[in-house]
C-alpha positions as CSV (number, residue, x, y, z in Angstrom):
1,X,30.8,-62.5,49.8
2,X,28.1,-62.6,47.0
3,X,28.6,-63.2,43.6
4,X,28.6,-59.3,42.5
5,X,31.0,-58.4,45.2
6,X,33.5,-61.3,43.8
7,X,32.9,-60.3,40.4
8,X,34.3,-56.5,41.7
9,X,37.3,-58.5,43.6
10,X,38.1,-60.1,40.2
11,X,37.9,-56.8,38.0
12,X,40.0,-55.0,40.7
13,X,42.3,-57.5,41.1
14,X,42.1,-57.8,44.9
15,X,39.8,-57.4,48.0
16,X,40.6,-54.1,49.5
17,X,38.8,-51.8,51.7
18,X,38.6,-48.9,48.6
19,X,36.5,-51.5,46.4
20,X,34.3,-52.1,49.5
21,X,33.2,-48.6,50.2
22,X,33.0,-48.1,46.2
23,X,30.6,-50.9,46.2
24,X,28.5,-49.6,49.2
25,X,28.1,-46.5,47.4
26,X,27.3,-47.6,43.9
27,X,24.7,-50.2,45.4
28,X,23.2,-47.6,47.2
29,X,22.8,-45.1,44.2
30,X,21.7,-48.0,41.9
31,X,18.7,-48.8,44.8
32,X,18.0,-45.4,45.3
33,X,17.5,-44.9,41.3
34,X,15.8,-48.0,41.0
35,X,17.9,-48.7,37.8
36,X,19.9,-51.7,36.4
37,X,23.3,-51.5,35.0
38,X,24.0,-49.2,32.1
39,X,24.2,-51.1,28.8
40,X,25.2,-48.0,26.9
41,X,24.7,-44.3,28.5
42,X,21.6,-44.8,30.7
43,X,23.6,-44.1,34.1
44,X,25.9,-41.7,34.4
45,X,28.3,-41.7,37.3
46,X,30.6,-38.6,38.3
47,X,33.5,-39.5,40.5
48,X,35.5,-37.0,42.6
49,X,38.6,-39.3,42.7
50,X,40.6,-42.1,41.1
51,X,40.6,-44.3,43.6
52,X,39.7,-48.1,44.4
53,X,36.2,-47.4,44.7
54,X,36.2,-46.0,41.2
55,X,36.5,-49.8,39.9
56,X,33.3,-51.1,41.9
57,X,31.2,-47.9,40.5
58,X,32.2,-49.1,37.1
59,X,31.8,-53.0,37.7
60,X,28.5,-52.4,38.9
61,X,27.0,-49.6,37.5
62,X,28.4,-50.0,33.7
63,X,29.9,-46.5,33.4
64,X,33.1,-46.5,31.9
65,X,35.5,-44.0,30.1
66,X,35.0,-45.8,27.2
67,X,31.5,-45.5,27.0
68,X,31.7,-41.9,27.9
69,X,29.6,-41.9,30.9
70,X,32.1,-41.8,33.7
71,X,33.1,-38.4,34.2
72,X,36.4,-37.7,36.4
73,X,36.5,-34.7,38.7
74,X,40.1,-34.5,40.4
75,X,38.7,-33.1,43.6
76,X,40.3,-36.0,46.0
77,X,37.1,-36.7,47.6
78,X,35.2,-40.0,48.3
79,X,32.1,-38.6,46.6
80,X,30.0,-39.9,43.6
81,X,27.1,-38.7,41.6
82,X,25.0,-40.7,39.7
83,X,22.5,-39.5,37.2
84,X,19.6,-41.6,35.6
85,X,19.1,-40.9,31.7
86,X,15.7,-43.4,32.4
87,X,14.3,-41.5,34.8
88,X,16.0,-37.8,35.2
89,X,17.0,-38.6,39.0
90,X,20.3,-37.6,40.3
91,X,21.6,-38.8,43.6
92,X,24.6,-37.9,45.8
93,X,26.9,-40.2,47.5
94,X,29.3,-39.4,49.9
95,X,31.6,-41.7,52.3
96,X,31.6,-40.5,56.0
97,X,34.8,-42.3,57.0
98,X,35.9,-42.4,60.3
99,X,33.0,-44.7,61.9
100,X,35.1,-47.7,61.5
101,X,35.2,-49.4,64.9
102,X,38.4,-49.1,66.9
103,X,38.3,-53.1,67.4
104,X,38.5,-53.8,63.7
105,X,40.7,-50.9,62.2
106,X,43.9,-52.9,62.7
107,X,42.9,-55.4,60.6
108,X,42.1,-55.1,56.9
109,X,39.7,-58.2,56.6
110,X,38.0,-57.3,59.6
111,X,37.4,-53.7,58.1
112,X,36.2,-55.1,54.9
113,X,34.0,-57.1,56.6
114,X,32.4,-54.4,59.0
115,X,32.1,-52.1,55.6
116,X,30.1,-55.0,54.0
117,X,27.9,-55.8,57.0
118,X,27.7,-52.1,58.2
119,X,24.3,-50.2,58.4
120,X,24.2,-48.0,55.2
121,X,23.8,-44.8,57.5
122,X,26.9,-45.5,59.4
123,X,28.8,-45.7,55.9
124,X,27.6,-42.9,53.7
125,X,25.0,-39.8,53.3
126,X,22.7,-40.2,50.0
127,X,20.8,-37.5,49.0
128,X,18.4,-37.0,45.8
129,X,20.0,-33.9,43.7
130,X,19.2,-32.1,41.0
131,X,21.9,-31.8,38.0
132,X,21.6,-30.8,34.4
133,X,21.8,-33.7,32.4
134,X,25.3,-34.5,31.1
135,X,26.1,-34.4,27.8
136,X,26.2,-37.6,25.7
137,X,29.1,-39.0,24.4
138,X,30.1,-37.7,21.5
139,X,32.7,-38.7,18.5
140,X,35.4,-36.5,17.2
141,X,37.6,-36.8,13.7
142,X,40.9,-38.8,14.3
143,X,44.0,-36.5,12.7
144,X,47.7,-37.4,12.7
145,X,49.7,-35.2,14.8
146,X,52.5,-34.0,11.9
147,X,55.3,-34.0,14.5
148,X,55.4,-37.4,16.2
149,X,53.0,-39.1,13.4
150,X,50.6,-40.5,16.2
151,X,46.8,-40.5,15.7
152,X,44.9,-38.2,18.0
153,X,41.7,-36.6,18.9
154,X,41.1,-33.8,16.8
155,X,39.8,-31.8,19.9
156,X,43.1,-32.7,21.7
157,X,45.6,-30.8,19.4
158,X,47.1,-27.8,18.9
159,X,47.9,-25.9,15.8
160,X,51.6,-25.0,15.3
161,X,52.6,-23.0,12.2
162,X,49.3,-24.6,10.6
163,X,50.0,-28.3,11.5
164,X,48.1,-30.5,13.8
165,X,50.1,-31.1,17.0
166,X,49.1,-33.5,20.2
167,X,49.5,-31.9,23.2
168,X,52.7,-34.0,24.2
169,X,54.7,-32.3,20.9
170,X,52.6,-28.9,21.3
171,X,54.2,-28.9,25.1
172,X,58.2,-29.6,24.1
């Protein structure tokens, strides 16, 4: 295994087929975009699941929730779209699944080894896409929920009798 993949394992906490798939998908996208890991918001990742592979996306691309350049769409698909603000290029990467040889399907480490060594075309479909440039991350004011006293982003509040209410308090 290479040092880059070892770093992803360390970030995720263990080796598994999911981070291996995410690694191959993110690596292919970064090669396609001819870009390097985002220090700020140069790369944007739109992920369509919240599974293990997203940890590989974060580690390899530098796209994170905290920087605002990781966008989660809860579609349950092993699909990631990446956009480079440097070039204006977008790429959609789709995990094919189902191509893992029967001879390795019963052994987790053999699946991982196969995923790391297989031809890219056997694992993913990758194609350039045109997407509208995602908005840059924005900072919003913080206010105090007047019901529980916790701080909350103002855009995530509701007004109840003229008072700020965080979402959990508003749903009570």
